[in-house]
PDB file of the backbone (N, CA, C, O) and the ligand in Angstrom, with CONECT records:
HET     ZN  A 101       1
ATOM      1  N   MET A   1     -35.650  11.032 -11.283  1.00  0.00           N
ATOM      2  CA  MET A   1     -35.265   9.747 -11.874  1.00  0.00           C
ATOM      3  C   MET A   1     -34.193   9.072 -11.021  1.00  0.00           C
ATOM      4  O   MET A   1     -33.175   9.666 -10.665  1.00  0.00           O
ATOM      5  N   ILE A   2     -34.462   7.828 -10.717  1.00  0.00           N
ATOM      6  CA  ILE A   2     -33.508   7.071  -9.892  1.00  0.00           C
ATOM      7  C   ILE A   2     -32.761   6.075 -10.769  1.00  0.00           C
ATOM      8  O   ILE A   2     -33.366   5.258 -11.463  1.00  0.00           O
ATOM      9  N   ILE A   3     -31.467   6.158 -10.726  1.00  0.00           N
ATOM     10  CA  ILE A   3     -30.647   5.230 -11.506  1.00  0.00           C
ATOM     11  C   ILE A   3     -30.033   4.209 -10.562  1.00  0.00           C
ATOM     12  O   ILE A   3     -29.267   4.552  -9.662  1.00  0.00           O
ATOM     13  N   PHE A   4     -30.386   2.943 -10.786  1.00  0.00           N
ATOM     14  CA  PHE A   4     -29.756   1.913  -9.958  1.00  0.00           C
ATOM     15  C   PHE A   4     -29.363   0.721 -10.811  1.00  0.00           C
ATOM     16  O   PHE A   4     -29.826   0.566 -11.941  1.00  0.00           O
ATOM     17  N   GLY A   5     -28.520  -0.101 -10.263  1.00  0.00           N
ATOM     18  CA  GLY A   5     -28.054  -1.282 -10.991  1.00  0.00           C
ATOM     19  C   GLY A   5     -27.116  -2.088 -10.127  1.00  0.00           C
ATOM     20  O   GLY A   5     -27.147  -1.997  -8.900  1.00  0.00           O
ATOM     21  N   THR A   6     -26.290  -2.872 -10.771  1.00  0.00           N
ATOM     22  CA  THR A   6     -25.312  -3.658 -10.038  1.00  0.00           C
ATOM     23  C   THR A   6     -23.946  -3.494 -10.695  1.00  0.00           C
ATOM     24  O   THR A   6     -23.831  -3.165 -11.875  1.00  0.00           O
ATOM     25  N   LYS A   7     -22.932  -3.732  -9.898  1.00  0.00           N
ATOM     26  CA  LYS A   7     -21.573  -3.648 -10.411  1.00  0.00           C
ATOM     27  C   LYS A   7     -20.801  -4.838  -9.864  1.00  0.00           C
ATOM     28  O   LYS A   7     -20.924  -5.184  -8.689  1.00  0.00           O
ATOM     29  N   GLY A   8     -20.013  -5.452 -10.718  1.00  0.00           N
ATOM     30  CA  GLY A   8     -19.259  -6.630 -10.292  1.00  0.00           C
ATOM     31  C   GLY A   8     -17.822  -6.288  -9.948  1.00  0.00           C
ATOM     32  O   GLY A   8     -17.180  -5.490 -10.632  1.00  0.00           O
ATOM     33  N   TYR A   9     -17.325  -6.896  -8.889  1.00  0.00           N
ATOM     34  CA  TYR A   9     -15.939  -6.722  -8.473  1.00  0.00           C
ATOM     35  C   TYR A   9     -15.273  -8.077  -8.432  1.00  0.00           C
ATOM     36  O   TYR A   9     -15.877  -9.068  -8.020  1.00  0.00           O
ATOM     37  N   LEU A  10     -14.026  -8.117  -8.860  1.00  0.00           N
ATOM     38  CA  LEU A  10     -13.285  -9.371  -8.845  1.00  0.00           C
ATOM     39  C   LEU A  10     -12.031  -9.198  -7.996  1.00  0.00           C
ATOM     40  O   LEU A  10     -11.212  -8.316  -8.255  1.00  0.00           O
ATOM     41  N   TYR A  11     -11.889 -10.035  -6.997  1.00  0.00           N
ATOM     42  CA  TYR A  11     -10.722  -9.977  -6.127  1.00  0.00           C
ATOM     43  C   TYR A  11      -9.936 -11.262  -6.277  1.00  0.00           C
ATOM     44  O   TYR A  11     -10.498 -12.357  -6.254  1.00  0.00           O
ATOM     45  N   GLN A  12      -8.634 -11.119  -6.431  1.00  0.00           N
ATOM     46  CA  GLN A  12      -7.804 -12.318  -6.448  1.00  0.00           C
ATOM     47  C   GLN A  12      -7.250 -12.522  -5.048  1.00  0.00           C
ATOM     48  O   GLN A  12      -6.495 -11.690  -4.543  1.00  0.00           O
ATOM     49  N   LEU A  13      -7.626 -13.627  -4.425  1.00  0.00           N
ATOM     50  CA  LEU A  13      -7.291 -13.831  -3.020  1.00  0.00           C
ATOM     51  C   LEU A  13      -5.977 -14.566  -2.829  1.00  0.00           C
ATOM     52  O   LEU A  13      -5.196 -14.221  -1.941  1.00  0.00           O
ATOM     53  N   ALA A  14      -5.723 -15.578  -3.654  1.00  0.00           N
ATOM     54  CA  ALA A  14      -4.518 -16.382  -3.477  1.00  0.00           C
ATOM     55  C   ALA A  14      -4.259 -17.220  -4.722  1.00  0.00           C
ATOM     56  O   ALA A  14      -5.126 -17.387  -5.579  1.00  0.00           O
ATOM     57  N   VAL A  15      -3.051 -17.737  -4.793  1.00  0.00           N
ATOM     58  CA  VAL A  15      -2.703 -18.694  -5.848  1.00  0.00           C
ATOM     59  C   VAL A  15      -2.279 -19.977  -5.139  1.00  0.00           C
ATOM     60  O   VAL A  15      -1.380 -19.972  -4.298  1.00  0.00           O
ATOM     61  N   LEU A  16      -2.937 -21.064  -5.491  1.00  0.00           N
ATOM     62  CA  LEU A  16      -2.674 -22.334  -4.821  1.00  0.00           C
ATOM     63  C   LEU A  16      -2.337 -23.414  -5.835  1.00  0.00           C
ATOM     64  O   LEU A  16      -2.807 -23.392  -6.972  1.00  0.00           O
ATOM     65  N   THR A  17      -1.513 -24.358  -5.400  1.00  0.00           N
ATOM     66  CA  THR A  17      -1.254 -25.514  -6.241  1.00  0.00           C
ATOM     67  C   THR A  17      -2.209 -26.616  -5.822  1.00  0.00           C
ATOM     68  O   THR A  17      -2.126 -27.151  -4.716  1.00  0.00           O
ATOM     69  N   LEU A  18      -3.114 -26.941  -6.729  1.00  0.00           N
ATOM     70  CA  LEU A  18      -4.129 -27.952  -6.457  1.00  0.00           C
ATOM     71  C   LEU A  18      -4.187 -28.918  -7.636  1.00  0.00           C
ATOM     72  O   LEU A  18      -3.788 -28.594  -8.755  1.00  0.00           O
ATOM     73  N   VAL A  19      -4.695 -30.109  -7.352  1.00  0.00           N
ATOM     74  CA  VAL A  19      -4.937 -31.038  -8.454  1.00  0.00           C
ATOM     75  C   VAL A  19      -6.294 -30.675  -9.046  1.00  0.00           C
ATOM     76  O   VAL A  19      -7.323 -30.698  -8.370  1.00  0.00           O
ATOM     77  N   CYS A  20      -6.256 -30.344 -10.314  1.00  0.00           N
ATOM     78  CA  CYS A  20      -7.471 -29.888 -10.991  1.00  0.00           C
ATOM     79  C   CYS A  20      -8.456 -31.040 -11.162  1.00  0.00           C
ATOM     80  O   CYS A  20      -8.078 -32.137 -11.573  1.00  0.00           O
ATOM     81  N   GLY A  21      -9.716 -30.779 -10.843  1.00  0.00           N
ATOM     82  CA  GLY A  21     -10.755 -31.787 -10.995  1.00  0.00           C
ATOM     83  C   GLY A  21     -11.157 -31.976 -12.447  1.00  0.00           C
ATOM     84  O   GLY A  21     -11.850 -32.934 -12.791  1.00  0.00           O
ATOM     85  N   HIS A  22     -10.723 -31.066 -13.289  1.00  0.00           N
ATOM     86  CA  HIS A  22     -11.108 -31.111 -14.695  1.00  0.00           C
ATOM     87  C   HIS A  22     -10.042 -31.799 -15.541  1.00  0.00           C
ATOM     88  O   HIS A  22     -10.346 -32.749 -16.263  1.00  0.00           O
ATOM     89  N   CYS A  23      -8.788 -31.327 -15.460  1.00  0.00           N
ATOM     90  CA  CYS A  23      -7.731 -31.883 -16.301  1.00  0.00           C
ATOM     91  C   CYS A  23      -6.828 -32.843 -15.537  1.00  0.00           C
ATOM     92  O   CYS A  23      -6.030 -33.556 -16.146  1.00  0.00           O
ATOM     93  N   GLY A  24      -6.946 -32.871 -14.193  1.00  0.00           N
ATOM     94  CA  GLY A  24      -6.178 -33.811 -13.392  1.00  0.00           C
ATOM     95  C   GLY A  24      -4.731 -33.434 -13.174  1.00  0.00           C
ATOM     96  O   GLY A  24      -3.970 -34.227 -12.621  1.00  0.00           O
ATOM     97  N   ASN A  25      -4.325 -32.240 -13.595  1.00  0.00           N
ATOM     98  CA  ASN A  25      -2.949 -31.791 -13.407  1.00  0.00           C
ATOM     99  C   ASN A  25      -2.792 -31.043 -12.089  1.00  0.00           C
ATOM    100  O   ASN A  25      -3.657 -30.253 -11.711  1.00  0.00           O
ATOM    101  N   PRO A  26      -1.672 -31.296 -11.383  1.00  0.00           N
ATOM    102  CA  PRO A  26      -1.402 -30.466 -10.215  1.00  0.00           C
ATOM    103  C   PRO A  26      -0.853 -29.118 -10.697  1.00  0.00           C
ATOM    104  O   PRO A  26       0.338 -28.998 -10.988  1.00  0.00           O
ATOM    105  N   SER A  27      -1.693 -28.144 -10.777  1.00  0.00           N
ATOM    106  CA  SER A  27      -1.282 -26.850 -11.333  1.00  0.00           C
ATOM    107  C   SER A  27      -1.734 -25.700 -10.450  1.00  0.00           C
ATOM    108  O   SER A  27      -2.515 -25.883  -9.517  1.00  0.00           O
ATOM    109  N   ALA A  28      -1.238 -24.528 -10.756  1.00  0.00           N
ATOM    110  CA  ALA A  28      -1.607 -23.342  -9.987  1.00  0.00           C
ATOM    111  C   ALA A  28      -3.073 -22.987 -10.248  1.00  0.00           C
ATOM    112  O   ALA A  28      -3.548 -22.997 -11.383  1.00  0.00           O
ATOM    113  N   HIS A  29      -3.756 -22.678  -9.169  1.00  0.00           N
ATOM    114  CA  HIS A  29      -5.152 -22.262  -9.268  1.00  0.00           C
ATOM    115  C   HIS A  29      -5.303 -20.875  -8.658  1.00  0.00           C
ATOM    116  O   HIS A  29      -4.730 -20.584  -7.608  1.00  0.00           O
ATOM    117  N   MET A  30      -6.059 -20.042  -9.306  1.00  0.00           N
ATOM    118  CA  MET A  30      -6.363 -18.718  -8.770  1.00  0.00           C
ATOM    119  C   MET A  30      -7.599 -18.823  -7.898  1.00  0.00           C
ATOM    120  O   MET A  30      -8.643 -19.313  -8.328  1.00  0.00           O
ATOM    121  N   LEU A  31      -7.469 -18.366  -6.693  1.00  0.00           N
ATOM    122  CA  LEU A  31      -8.642 -18.296  -5.818  1.00  0.00           C
ATOM    123  C   LEU A  31      -9.212 -16.889  -5.935  1.00  0.00           C
ATOM    124  O   LEU A  31      -8.540 -15.906  -5.622  1.00  0.00           O
ATOM    125  N   ARG A  32     -10.432 -16.806  -6.380  1.00  0.00           N
ATOM    126  CA  ARG A  32     -11.041 -15.503  -6.641  1.00  0.00           C
ATOM    127  C   ARG A  32     -12.365 -15.346  -5.920  1.00  0.00           C
ATOM    128  O   ARG A  32     -13.083 -16.309  -5.653  1.00  0.00           O
ATOM    129  N   LYS A  33     -12.652 -14.107  -5.621  1.00  0.00           N
ATOM    130  CA  LYS A  33     -13.912 -13.752  -4.988  1.00  0.00           C
ATOM    131  C   LYS A  33     -14.610 -12.769  -5.918  1.00  0.00           C
ATOM    132  O   LYS A  33     -14.022 -11.773  -6.338  1.00  0.00           O
ATOM    133  N   ARG A  34     -15.838 -13.052  -6.229  1.00  0.00           N
ATOM    134  CA  ARG A  34     -16.605 -12.182  -7.113  1.00  0.00           C
ATOM    135  C   ARG A  34     -17.753 -11.578  -6.325  1.00  0.00           C
ATOM    136  O   ARG A  34     -18.631 -12.292  -5.840  1.00  0.00           O
ATOM    137  N   VAL A  35     -17.741 -10.295  -6.204  1.00  0.00           N
ATOM    138  CA  VAL A  35     -18.783  -9.617  -5.426  1.00  0.00           C
ATOM    139  C   VAL A  35     -19.619  -8.761  -6.363  1.00  0.00           C
ATOM    140  O   VAL A  35     -19.089  -7.976  -7.149  1.00  0.00           O
ATOM    141  N   THR A  36     -20.928  -8.923  -6.270  1.00  0.00           N
ATOM    142  CA  THR A  36     -21.834  -8.064  -7.025  1.00  0.00           C
ATOM    143  C   THR A  36     -22.462  -7.087  -6.047  1.00  0.00           C
ATOM    144  O   THR A  36     -23.069  -7.480  -5.051  1.00  0.00           O
ATOM    145  N   LYS A  37     -22.304  -5.809  -6.352  1.00  0.00           N
ATOM    146  CA  LYS A  37     -22.844  -4.792  -5.443  1.00  0.00           C
ATOM    147  C   LYS A  37     -23.997  -4.041  -6.077  1.00  0.00           C
ATOM    148  O   LYS A  37     -24.012  -3.768  -7.277  1.00  0.00           O
ATOM    149  N   PHE A  38     -24.954  -3.719  -5.238  1.00  0.00           N
ATOM    150  CA  PHE A  38     -26.074  -2.892  -5.663  1.00  0.00           C
ATOM    151  C   PHE A  38     -25.591  -1.452  -5.723  1.00  0.00           C
ATOM    152  O   PHE A  38     -24.960  -0.959  -4.788  1.00  0.00           O
ATOM    153  N   THR A  39     -25.892  -0.780  -6.831  1.00  0.00           N
ATOM    154  CA  THR A  39     -25.464   0.615  -6.966  1.00  0.00           C
ATOM    155  C   THR A  39     -26.671   1.528  -7.125  1.00  0.00           C
ATOM    156  O   THR A  39     -27.674   1.161  -7.737  1.00  0.00           O
ATOM    157  N   LEU A  40     -26.553   2.702  -6.570  1.00  0.00           N
ATOM    158  CA  LEU A  40     -27.576   3.732  -6.706  1.00  0.00           C
ATOM    159  C   LEU A  40     -26.868   4.996  -7.187  1.00  0.00           C
ATOM    160  O   LEU A  40     -25.961   5.499  -6.523  1.00  0.00           O
ATOM    161  N   PHE A  41     -27.280   5.493  -8.322  1.00  0.00           N
ATOM    162  CA  PHE A  41     -26.578   6.617  -8.973  1.00  0.00           C
ATOM    163  C   PHE A  41     -25.090   6.305  -9.138  1.00  0.00           C
ATOM    164  O   PHE A  41     -24.229   7.160  -8.928  1.00  0.00           O
ATOM    165  N   PHE A  42     -24.815   5.060  -9.520  1.00  0.00           N
ATOM    166  CA  PHE A  42     -23.452   4.566  -9.780  1.00  0.00           C
ATOM    167  C   PHE A  42     -22.578   4.477  -8.533  1.00  0.00           C
ATOM    168  O   PHE A  42     -21.368   4.276  -8.631  1.00  0.00           O
ATOM    169  N   VAL A  43     -23.185   4.626  -7.379  1.00  0.00           N
ATOM    170  CA  VAL A  43     -22.429   4.487  -6.132  1.00  0.00           C
ATOM    171  C   VAL A  43     -22.736   3.115  -5.546  1.00  0.00           C
ATOM    172  O   VAL A  43     -23.887   2.820  -5.227  1.00  0.00           O
ATOM    173  N   PRO A  44     -21.700   2.265  -5.400  1.00  0.00           N
ATOM    174  CA  PRO A  44     -21.954   0.942  -4.817  1.00  0.00           C
ATOM    175  C   PRO A  44     -22.372   1.045  -3.364  1.00  0.00           C
ATOM    176  O   PRO A  44     -21.699   1.694  -2.564  1.00  0.00           O
ATOM    177  N   LEU A  45     -23.478   0.408  -3.019  1.00  0.00           N
ATOM    178  CA  LEU A  45     -23.999   0.529  -1.654  1.00  0.00           C
ATOM    179  C   LEU A  45     -23.740  -0.710  -0.818  1.00  0.00           C
ATOM    180  O   LEU A  45     -23.113  -0.622   0.238  1.00  0.00           O
ATOM    181  N   PHE A  46     -24.209  -1.856  -1.270  1.00  0.00           N
ATOM    182  CA  PHE A  46     -24.020  -3.082  -0.473  1.00  0.00           C
ATOM    183  C   PHE A  46     -23.929  -4.286  -1.405  1.00  0.00           C
ATOM    184  O   PHE A  46     -24.490  -4.270  -2.501  1.00  0.00           O
ATOM    185  N   PRO A  47     -23.232  -5.318  -0.976  1.00  0.00           N
ATOM    186  CA  PRO A  47     -23.107  -6.511  -1.821  1.00  0.00           C
ATOM    187  C   PRO A  47     -24.408  -7.296  -1.878  1.00  0.00           C
ATOM    188  O   PRO A  47     -25.053  -7.507  -0.852  1.00  0.00           O
ATOM    189  N   VAL A  48     -24.793  -7.726  -3.065  1.00  0.00           N
ATOM    190  CA  VAL A  48     -25.996  -8.550  -3.210  1.00  0.00           C
ATOM    191  C   VAL A  48     -25.634 -10.021  -3.378  1.00  0.00           C
ATOM    192  O   VAL A  48     -26.440 -10.899  -3.069  1.00  0.00           O
ATOM    193  N   SER A  49     -24.428 -10.293  -3.866  1.00  0.00           N
ATOM    194  CA  SER A  49     -23.998 -11.681  -3.931  1.00  0.00           C
ATOM    195  C   SER A  49     -22.482 -11.772  -3.893  1.00  0.00           C
ATOM    196  O   SER A  49     -21.782 -10.921  -4.443  1.00  0.00           O
ATOM    197  N   THR A  50     -21.985 -12.810  -3.239  1.00  0.00           N
ATOM    198  CA  THR A  50     -20.558 -13.071  -3.150  1.00  0.00           C
ATOM    199  C   THR A  50     -20.324 -14.500  -3.582  1.00  0.00           C
ATOM    200  O   THR A  50     -20.915 -15.430  -3.033  1.00  0.00           O
ATOM    201  N   LYS A  51     -19.460 -14.675  -4.567  1.00  0.00           N
ATOM    202  CA  LYS A  51     -19.170 -16.013  -5.046  1.00  0.00           C
ATOM    203  C   LYS A  51     -17.674 -16.251  -5.010  1.00  0.00           C
ATOM    204  O   LYS A  51     -16.878 -15.358  -5.302  1.00  0.00           O
ATOM    205  N   TYR A  52     -17.305 -17.463  -4.647  1.00  0.00           N
ATOM    206  CA  TYR A  52     -15.906 -17.837  -4.643  1.00  0.00           C
ATOM    207  C   TYR A  52     -15.669 -18.878  -5.722  1.00  0.00           C
ATOM    208  O   TYR A  52     -16.467 -19.797  -5.907  1.00  0.00           O
ATOM    209  N   THR A  53     -14.561 -18.720  -6.431  1.00  0.00           N
ATOM    210  CA  THR A  53     -14.217 -19.703  -7.456  1.00  0.00           C
ATOM    211  C   THR A  53     -12.720 -19.976  -7.427  1.00  0.00           C
ATOM    212  O   THR A  53     -11.928 -19.152  -6.971  1.00  0.00           O
ATOM    213  N   THR A  54     -12.351 -21.157  -7.927  1.00  0.00           N
ATOM    214  CA  THR A  54     -10.941 -21.413  -8.238  1.00  0.00           C
ATOM    215  C   THR A  54     -10.876 -21.636  -9.735  1.00  0.00           C
ATOM    216  O   THR A  54     -11.763 -22.250 -10.328  1.00  0.00           O
ATOM    217  N   GLN A  55      -9.808 -21.125 -10.337  1.00  0.00           N
ATOM    218  CA  GLN A  55      -9.626 -21.346 -11.756  1.00  0.00           C
ATOM    219  C   GLN A  55      -8.267 -21.971 -11.997  1.00  0.00           C
ATOM    220  O   GLN A  55      -7.235 -21.466 -11.555  1.00  0.00           O
ATOM    221  N   CYS A  56      -8.299 -23.091 -12.716  1.00  0.00           N
ATOM    222  CA  CYS A  56      -7.081 -23.807 -13.081  1.00  0.00           C
ATOM    223  C   CYS A  56      -6.339 -23.000 -14.155  1.00  0.00           C
ATOM    224  O   CYS A  56      -6.923 -22.619 -15.170  1.00  0.00           O
ATOM    225  N   THR A  57      -5.045 -22.743 -13.919  1.00  0.00           N
ATOM    226  CA  THR A  57      -4.282 -21.969 -14.911  1.00  0.00           C
ATOM    227  C   THR A  57      -3.822 -22.866 -16.057  1.00  0.00           C
ATOM    228  O   THR A  57      -3.323 -22.380 -17.072  1.00  0.00           O
ATOM    229  N   PHE A  58      -3.992 -24.174 -15.887  1.00  0.00           N
ATOM    230  CA  PHE A  58      -3.560 -25.110 -16.927  1.00  0.00           C
ATOM    231  C   PHE A  58      -4.632 -25.257 -18.013  1.00  0.00           C
ATOM    232  O   PHE A  58      -4.347 -25.117 -19.203  1.00  0.00           O
ATOM    233  N   CYS A  59      -5.859 -25.539 -17.590  1.00  0.00           N
ATOM    234  CA  CYS A  59      -6.937 -25.747 -18.576  1.00  0.00           C
ATOM    235  C   CYS A  59      -7.992 -24.647 -18.532  1.00  0.00           C
ATOM    236  O   CYS A  59      -8.839 -24.559 -19.421  1.00  0.00           O
ATOM    237  N   GLY A  60      -7.942 -23.808 -17.495  1.00  0.00           N
ATOM    238  CA  GLY A  60      -8.893 -22.702 -17.430  1.00  0.00           C
ATOM    239  C   GLY A  60     -10.239 -23.057 -16.823  1.00  0.00           C
ATOM    240  O   GLY A  60     -11.144 -22.222 -16.789  1.00  0.00           O
ATOM    241  N   ALA A  61     -10.382 -24.300 -16.338  1.00  0.00           N
ATOM    242  CA  ALA A  61     -11.657 -24.718 -15.748  1.00  0.00           C
ATOM    243  C   ALA A  61     -11.909 -23.964 -14.442  1.00  0.00           C
ATOM    244  O   ALA A  61     -11.003 -23.787 -13.627  1.00  0.00           O
ATOM    245  N   GLU A  62     -13.122 -23.537 -14.263  1.00  0.00           N
ATOM    246  CA  GLU A  62     -13.501 -22.790 -13.080  1.00  0.00           C
ATOM    247  C   GLU A  62     -14.395 -23.645 -12.207  1.00  0.00           C
ATOM    248  O   GLU A  62     -15.265 -24.364 -12.696  1.00  0.00           O
ATOM    249  N   GLN A  63     -14.168 -23.555 -10.907  1.00  0.00           N
ATOM    250  CA  GLN A  63     -14.956 -24.345  -9.981  1.00  0.00           C
ATOM    251  C   GLN A  63     -15.529 -23.448  -8.900  1.00  0.00           C
ATOM    252  O   GLN A  63     -14.833 -22.581  -8.372  1.00  0.00           O
ATOM    253  N   ARG A  64     -16.793 -23.653  -8.570  1.00  0.00           N
ATOM    254  CA  ARG A  64     -17.418 -22.863  -7.524  1.00  0.00           C
ATOM    255  C   ARG A  64     -17.040 -23.406  -6.159  1.00  0.00           C
ATOM    256  O   ARG A  64     -16.886 -24.612  -5.970  1.00  0.00           O
ATOM    257  N   LEU A  65     -16.894 -22.490  -5.215  1.00  0.00           N
ATOM    258  CA  LEU A  65     -16.585 -22.876  -3.854  1.00  0.00           C
ATOM    259  C   LEU A  65     -17.586 -22.225  -2.904  1.00  0.00           C
ATOM    260  O   LEU A  65     -18.198 -21.205  -3.221  1.00  0.00           O
ATOM    261  N   THR A  66     -17.734 -22.838  -1.739  1.00  0.00           N
ATOM    262  CA  THR A  66     -18.529 -22.183  -0.707  1.00  0.00           C
ATOM    263  C   THR A  66     -17.584 -21.266   0.075  1.00  0.00           C
ATOM    264  O   THR A  66     -16.364 -21.419   0.000  1.00  0.00           O
ATOM    265  N   ALA A  67     -18.137 -20.336   0.807  1.00  0.00           N
ATOM    266  CA  ALA A  67     -17.314 -19.410   1.588  1.00  0.00           C
ATOM    267  C   ALA A  67     -16.372 -20.134   2.559  1.00  0.00           C
ATOM    268  O   ALA A  67     -15.200 -19.769   2.640  1.00  0.00           O
ATOM    269  N   PRO A  68     -16.849 -21.158   3.307  1.00  0.00           N
ATOM    270  CA  PRO A  68     -15.925 -21.869   4.206  1.00  0.00           C
ATOM    271  C   PRO A  68     -14.784 -22.562   3.454  1.00  0.00           C
ATOM    272  O   PRO A  68     -13.647 -22.578   3.926  1.00  0.00           O
ATOM    273  N   GLN A  69     -15.088 -23.131   2.287  1.00  0.00           N
ATOM    274  CA  GLN A  69     -14.046 -23.774   1.475  1.00  0.00           C
ATOM    275  C   GLN A  69     -12.999 -22.747   1.052  1.00  0.00           C
ATOM    276  O   GLN A  69     -11.799 -23.014   1.106  1.00  0.00           O
ATOM    277  N   ALA A  70     -13.462 -21.577   0.632  1.00  0.00           N
ATOM    278  CA  ALA A  70     -12.565 -20.520   0.194  1.00  0.00           C
ATOM    279  C   ALA A  70     -11.673 -20.050   1.342  1.00  0.00           C
ATOM    280  O   ALA A  70     -10.485 -19.790   1.151  1.00  0.00           O
ATOM    281  N   GLU A  71     -12.261 -19.945   2.536  1.00  0.00           N
ATOM    282  CA  GLU A  71     -11.493 -19.521   3.707  1.00  0.00           C
ATOM    283  C   GLU A  71     -10.410 -20.536   4.022  1.00  0.00           C
ATOM    284  O   GLU A  71      -9.273 -20.185   4.339  1.00  0.00           O
ATOM    285  N   GLN A  72     -10.792 -21.812   3.927  1.00  0.00           N
ATOM    286  CA  GLN A  72      -9.863 -22.907   4.172  1.00  0.00           C
ATOM    287  C   GLN A  72      -8.668 -22.828   3.215  1.00  0.00           C
ATOM    288  O   GLN A  72      -7.519 -22.978   3.629  1.00  0.00           O
ATOM    289  N   LEU A  73      -8.952 -22.595   1.954  1.00  0.00           N
ATOM    290  CA  LEU A  73      -7.902 -22.507   0.936  1.00  0.00           C
ATOM    291  C   LEU A  73      -7.002 -21.298   1.172  1.00  0.00           C
ATOM    292  O   LEU A  73      -5.792 -21.362   0.952  1.00  0.00           O
ATOM    293  N   GLN A  74      -7.593 -20.209   1.616  1.00  0.00           N
ATOM    294  CA  GLN A  74      -6.807 -19.015   1.907  1.00  0.00           C
ATOM    295  C   GLN A  74      -5.840 -19.269   3.053  1.00  0.00           C
ATOM    296  O   GLN A  74      -4.703 -18.797   3.035  1.00  0.00           O
ATOM    297  N   LEU A  75      -6.301 -20.020   4.051  1.00  0.00           N
ATOM    298  CA  LEU A  75      -5.450 -20.373   5.180  1.00  0.00           C
ATOM    299  C   LEU A  75      -4.299 -21.258   4.715  1.00  0.00           C
ATOM    300  O   LEU A  75      -3.151 -21.085   5.123  1.00  0.00           O
ATOM    301  N   GLN A  76      -4.642 -22.213   3.848  1.00  0.00           N
ATOM    302  CA  GLN A  76      -3.628 -23.109   3.276  1.00  0.00           C
ATOM    303  C   GLN A  76      -2.570 -22.319   2.532  1.00  0.00           C
ATOM    304  O   GLN A  76      -1.375 -22.580   2.674  1.00  0.00           O
ATOM    305  N   ALA A  77      -3.006 -21.356   1.741  1.00  0.00           N
ATOM    306  CA  ALA A  77      -2.103 -20.533   0.944  1.00  0.00           C
ATOM    307  C   ALA A  77      -1.193 -19.723   1.851  1.00  0.00           C
ATOM    308  O   ALA A  77      -0.021 -19.514   1.539  1.00  0.00           O
ATOM    309  N   ALA A  78      -1.738 -19.266   2.981  1.00  0.00           N
ATOM    310  CA  ALA A  78      -0.966 -18.446   3.906  1.00  0.00           C
ATOM    311  C   ALA A  78       0.059 -19.278   4.668  1.00  0.00           C
ATOM    312  O   ALA A  78       1.142 -18.788   4.986  1.00  0.00           O
ATOM    313  N   SER A  79      -0.278 -20.548   4.965  1.00  0.00           N
ATOM    314  CA  SER A  79       0.611 -21.375   5.773  1.00  0.00           C
ATOM    315  C   SER A  79       1.610 -22.158   4.932  1.00  0.00           C
ATOM    316  O   SER A  79       2.592 -22.672   5.468  1.00  0.00           O
ATOM    317  N   ALA A  80       1.383 -22.258   3.634  1.00  0.00           N
ATOM    318  CA  ALA A  80       2.302 -22.981   2.759  1.00  0.00           C
ATOM    319  C   ALA A  80       2.811 -22.048   1.666  1.00  0.00           C
ATOM    320  O   ALA A  80       2.252 -21.993   0.570  1.00  0.00           O
ATOM    321  N   PRO A  81       3.888 -21.309   1.980  1.00  0.00           N
ATOM    322  CA  PRO A  81       4.391 -20.367   0.982  1.00  0.00           C
ATOM    323  C   PRO A  81       4.895 -21.079  -0.264  1.00  0.00           C
ATOM    324  O   PRO A  81       5.439 -22.180  -0.179  1.00  0.00           O
ATOM    325  N   SER A  82       4.718 -20.464  -1.394  1.00  0.00           N
ATOM    326  CA  SER A  82       5.124 -21.075  -2.653  1.00  0.00           C
ATOM    327  C   SER A  82       6.635 -21.061  -2.812  1.00  0.00           C
ATOM    328  O   SER A  82       7.332 -20.345  -2.093  1.00  0.00           O
ATOM    329  N   ALA A  83       7.138 -21.843  -3.746  1.00  0.00           N
ATOM    330  CA  ALA A  83       8.575 -21.946  -3.997  1.00  0.00           C
ATOM    331  C   ALA A  83       9.146 -20.577  -4.340  1.00  0.00           C
ATOM    332  O   ALA A  83       8.523 -19.787  -5.049  1.00  0.00           O
ATOM    333  N   GLY A  84      10.338 -20.313  -3.824  1.00  0.00           N
ATOM    334  CA  GLY A  84      10.971 -19.030  -4.094  1.00  0.00           C
ATOM    335  C   GLY A  84      10.685 -18.006  -3.012  1.00  0.00           C
ATOM    336  O   GLY A  84      11.277 -16.927  -2.996  1.00  0.00           O
ATOM    337  N   HIS A  85       9.786 -18.341  -2.118  1.00  0.00           N
ATOM    338  CA  HIS A  85       9.461 -17.451  -1.002  1.00  0.00           C
ATOM    339  C   HIS A  85       9.441 -18.324   0.249  1.00  0.00           C
ATOM    340  O   HIS A  85       8.392 -18.797   0.685  1.00  0.00           O
ATOM    341  N   GLN A  86      10.630 -18.524   0.812  1.00  0.00           N
ATOM    342  CA  GLN A  86      10.732 -19.424   1.947  1.00  0.00           C
ATOM    343  C   GLN A  86      10.711 -18.682   3.269  1.00  0.00           C
ATOM    344  O   GLN A  86      11.280 -17.600   3.416  1.00  0.00           O
ATOM    345  N   VAL A  87      10.035 -19.300   4.222  1.00  0.00           N
ATOM    346  CA  VAL A  87       9.996 -18.727   5.565  1.00  0.00           C
ATOM    347  C   VAL A  87      10.783 -19.657   6.474  1.00  0.00           C
ATOM    348  O   VAL A  87      10.472 -20.843   6.592  1.00  0.00           O
ATOM    349  N   ARG A  88      11.799 -19.108   7.109  1.00  0.00           N
ATOM    350  CA  ARG A  88      12.610 -19.919   8.019  1.00  0.00           C
ATOM    351  C   ARG A  88      12.017 -19.882   9.414  1.00  0.00           C
ATOM    352  O   ARG A  88      11.489 -18.857   9.842  1.00  0.00           O
ATOM    353  N   PRO A  89      12.103 -21.003  10.127  1.00  0.00           N
ATOM    354  CA  PRO A  89      11.579 -20.980  11.488  1.00  0.00           C
ATOM    355  C   PRO A  89      12.375 -20.006  12.355  1.00  0.00           C
ATOM    356  O   PRO A  89      13.594 -19.902  12.223  1.00  0.00           O
ATOM    357  N   GLY A  90      11.693 -19.312  13.220  1.00  0.00           N
ATOM    358  CA  GLY A  90      12.356 -18.382  14.108  1.00  0.00           C
ATOM    359  C   GLY A  90      12.418 -16.960  13.571  1.00  0.00           C
ATOM    360  O   GLY A  90      12.921 -16.054  14.236  1.00  0.00           O
ATOM    361  N   GLU A  91      11.914 -16.779  12.393  1.00  0.00           N
ATOM    362  CA  GLU A  91      11.939 -15.418  11.812  1.00  0.00           C
ATOM    363  C   GLU A  91      10.546 -14.814  11.821  1.00  0.00           C
ATOM    364  O   GLU A  91      10.362 -13.681  11.376  1.00  0.00           O
TER     365      GLU A  91
HETATM  366 ZN    ZN A 101      -7.286 -27.976 -15.117  1.00  0.00          ZN2+
END
């Protein structure tokens, strides 16, 4: 008997301040990656689908992103540190 199925993984990639397309507030958004993996005997083997989403922390609206869009946002998050975590030039 062969047991196979899928298992979902959720990764939180970054937190960004964006203007929400749903509620219109400039609020923190969670950038998330959702990976569904094919499993055989409960062992995850390979990803069957990868989805990127942003979720508004103000209204909870979720938006789908393409992989390039998600990469772009991750770069933005890395180059623009949030308040309370300042990077000084030369360090
Ligand atoms: Zn919103």
